OpenMM code with the backbone's topology and positions (N, CA, C; nanometers):
from openmm import Vec3, app, unit

residues = "MET GLU THR LEU LYS LEU THR VAL ASN GLU LYS ASP THR LEU ASP SER ILE LEU TYR TYR ALA SER LYS SER GLU GLN ILE LYS LYS GLY ARG ARG ASN SER ARG LEU ILE PHE ILE GLY VAL ILE ILE LEU LEU SER ILE PHE PHE PHE".split()
positions = [
    Vec3(1.3116, -4.5707, -3.5946),
    Vec3(1.2964, -4.7138, -3.6108),
    Vec3(1.3724, -4.7579, -3.7352),
    Vec3(1.4496, -4.8612, -3.7212),
    Vec3(1.5271, -4.9105, -3.8342),
    Vec3(1.4418, -4.9994, -3.9233),
    Vec3(1.4685, -4.9899, -4.0513),
    Vec3(1.4008, -5.0748, -4.1475),
    Vec3(1.5009, -5.1745, -4.2029),
    Vec3(1.4623, -5.2998, -4.2040),
    Vec3(1.5497, -5.4030, -4.2585),
    Vec3(1.5224, -5.4195, -4.4069),
    Vec3(1.6285, -5.4270, -4.4839),
    Vec3(1.6147, -5.4551, -4.6260),
    Vec3(1.6689, -5.5951, -4.6497),
    Vec3(1.5822, -5.6826, -4.6959),
    Vec3(1.6189, -5.8220, -4.7155),
    Vec3(1.6244, -5.8542, -4.8642),
    Vec3(1.7159, -5.9395, -4.8997),
    Vec3(1.7163, -5.9894, -5.0368),
    Vec3(1.6075, -6.0954, -5.0494),
    Vec3(1.5807, -6.1359, -5.1717),
    Vec3(1.4765, -6.2361, -5.1940),
    Vec3(1.5104, -6.3658, -5.1208),
    Vec3(1.6353, -6.4065, -5.1254),
    Vec3(1.6773, -6.5299, -5.0595),
    Vec3(1.6604, -6.5195, -4.9078),
    Vec3(1.6983, -6.4063, -4.8501),
    Vec3(1.6826, -6.3872, -4.7054),
    Vec3(1.5358, -6.3854, -4.6668),
    Vec3(1.4537, -6.3218, -4.7501),
    Vec3(1.3106, -6.3159, -4.7211),
    Vec3(1.2499, -6.4559, -4.7245),
    Vec3(1.2874, -6.5364, -4.8235),
    Vec3(1.2370, -6.6738, -4.8310),
    Vec3(1.2809, -6.7551, -4.7098),
    Vec3(1.4060, -6.7364, -4.6688),
    Vec3(1.4569, -6.8075, -4.5514),
    Vec3(1.3794, -6.7671, -4.4265),
    Vec3(1.3579, -6.6376, -4.4096),
    Vec3(1.2832, -6.5883, -4.2942),
    Vec3(1.1400, -6.6402, -4.2959),
    Vec3(1.0763, -6.6383, -4.4128),
    Vec3(0.9397, -6.6892, -4.4242),
    Vec3(0.9316, -6.8366, -4.3859),
    Vec3(1.0287, -6.9155, -4.4302),
    Vec3(1.0249, -7.0583, -4.3974),
    Vec3(1.0484, -7.0813, -4.2482),
    Vec3(1.1382, -7.0035, -4.1873),
    Vec3(1.1617, -7.0160, -4.0426),
    Vec3(1.0353, -6.9809, -3.9650),
    Vec3(0.9704, -6.8716, -4.0034),
    Vec3(0.8481, -6.8304, -3.9343),
    Vec3(0.7363, -6.9318, -3.9550),
    Vec3(0.7295, -6.9902, -4.0742),
    Vec3(0.6269, -7.0912, -4.1014),
    Vec3(0.6459, -7.2131, -4.0114),
    Vec3(0.7681, -7.2640, -4.0048),
    Vec3(0.7931, -7.3825, -3.9219),
    Vec3(0.7789, -7.3506, -3.7731),
    Vec3(0.8120, -7.2288, -3.7334),
    Vec3(0.7944, -7.1897, -3.5928),
    Vec3(0.6460, -7.1849, -3.5576),
    Vec3(0.5624, -7.1424, -3.6530),
    Vec3(0.4191, -7.1340, -3.6257),
    Vec3(0.3552, -7.2719, -3.6137),
    Vec3(0.4232, -7.3754, -3.6593),
    Vec3(0.3702, -7.5114, -3.6513),
    Vec3(0.4165, -7.5849, -3.5257),
    Vec3(0.4932, -7.5197, -3.4404),
    Vec3(0.5456, -7.5870, -3.3218),
    Vec3(0.4340, -7.6141, -3.2208),
    Vec3(0.4558, -7.7118, -3.1365),
    Vec3(0.3553, -7.7521, -3.0379),
    Vec3(0.3268, -7.6416, -2.9365),
    Vec3(0.4296, -7.5681, -2.8964),
    Vec3(0.4087, -7.4609, -2.7985),
    Vec3(0.3169, -7.3536, -2.8549),
    Vec3(0.3362, -7.3193, -2.9806),
    Vec3(0.2512, -7.2178, -3.0435),
    Vec3(0.1078, -7.2695, -3.0537),
    Vec3(0.0913, -7.3958, -3.0921),
    Vec3(-0.0435, -7.4530, -3.1027),
    Vec3(-0.1142, -7.4532, -2.9680),
    Vec3(-0.0427, -7.4909, -2.8616),
    Vec3(-0.1024, -7.4925, -2.7277),
    Vec3(-0.1376, -7.3512, -2.6829),
    Vec3(-0.0502, -7.2567, -2.7112),
    Vec3(-0.0766, -7.1181, -2.6746),
    Vec3(-0.1983, -7.0628, -2.7457),
    Vec3(-0.2114, -7.0937, -2.8735),
    Vec3(-0.3286, -7.0478, -2.9491),
    Vec3(-0.4557, -7.1110, -2.8949),
    Vec3(-0.4486, -7.2406, -2.8628),
    Vec3(-0.5663, -7.3092, -2.8093),
    Vec3(-0.6077, -7.2473, -2.6764),
    Vec3(-0.5108, -7.2225, -2.5893),
    Vec3(-0.5417, -7.1610, -2.4599),
    Vec3(-0.5991, -7.0217, -2.4784),
    Vec3(-0.5440, -6.9461, -2.5712),
    Vec3(-0.5949, -6.8116, -2.5972),
    Vec3(-0.7387, -6.8168, -2.6463),
    Vec3(-0.7679, -6.9109, -2.7334),
    Vec3(-0.9051, -6.9241, -2.7842),
    Vec3(-1.0016, -6.9605, -2.6722),
    Vec3(-0.9602, -7.0541, -2.5855),
    Vec3(-1.0479, -7.0943, -2.4756),
    Vec3(-1.0735, -6.9786, -2.3797),
    Vec3(-0.9707, -6.9023, -2.3496),
    Vec3(-0.9869, -6.7867, -2.2609),
    Vec3(-1.0784, -6.6836, -2.3257),
    Vec3(-1.0594, -6.6579, -2.4546),
    Vec3(-1.1426, -6.5611, -2.5260),
    Vec3(-1.2888, -6.6052, -2.5257),
    Vec3(-1.3131, -6.7317, -2.5546),
    Vec3(-1.4503, -6.7831, -2.5548),
    Vec3(-1.5108, -6.7741, -2.4150),
    Vec3(-1.4316, -6.8053, -2.3124),
    Vec3(-1.4801, -6.7947, -2.1750),
    Vec3(-1.5181, -6.6527, -2.1377),
    Vec3(-1.4363, -6.5572, -2.1774),
    Vec3(-1.4660, -6.4163, -2.1478),
    Vec3(-1.5920, -6.3725, -2.2212),
    Vec3(-1.6066, -6.4112, -2.3461),
    Vec3(-1.7263, -6.3751, -2.4227),
    Vec3(-1.8510, -6.4353, -2.3589),
    Vec3(-1.8427, -6.5598, -2.3143),
    Vec3(-1.9577, -6.6237, -2.2486),
    Vec3(-1.9926, -6.5512, -2.1192),
    Vec3(-1.8918, -6.5179, -2.0389),
    Vec3(-1.9183, -6.4445, -1.9144),
    Vec3(-1.9816, -6.3090, -1.9414),
    Vec3(-1.9303, -6.2379, -2.0399),
    Vec3(-1.9878, -6.1074, -2.0727),
    Vec3(-2.1308, -6.1212, -2.1235),
    Vec3(-2.1572, -6.2236, -2.2019),
    Vec3(-2.2933, -6.2411, -2.2531),
    Vec3(-2.3898, -6.2779, -2.1406),
    Vec3(-2.3420, -6.3515, -2.0404),
    Vec3(-2.4278, -6.3848, -1.9259),
    Vec3(-2.4616, -6.2589, -1.8467),
    Vec3(-2.3634, -6.1725, -1.8265),
    Vec3(-2.3861, -6.0520, -1.7469),
    Vec3(-2.4738, -5.9498, -1.8179),
    Vec3(-2.4670, -5.9411, -1.9495),
    Vec3(-2.5355, -5.8337, -2.0207),
    Vec3(-2.6623, -5.8777, -2.0924),
    Vec3(-2.6969, -6.0073, -2.0873),
    Vec3(-2.8204, -6.0495, -2.1542),
    Vec3(-2.9107, -6.1237, -2.0615),
] * unit.nanometer
topology = app.Topology()
chain = topology.addChain("A")
for resn in residues:
    res = topology.addResidue(resn, chain)
    for name in ("N", "CA", "C"):
        topology.addAtom(name, app.Element.getBySymbol(name[0]), res)
């Protein structure tokens, strides 16, 4: 596996890109859907086992 060595400037640039990407609407919708599915599965499991 290759390891990337980044300079401080490259690391800051990458961090800012990842930060702004995490704020996109698609990511927010995906996280919301994932949370709803997770909560639904937990509720179903709790109904079956309690």
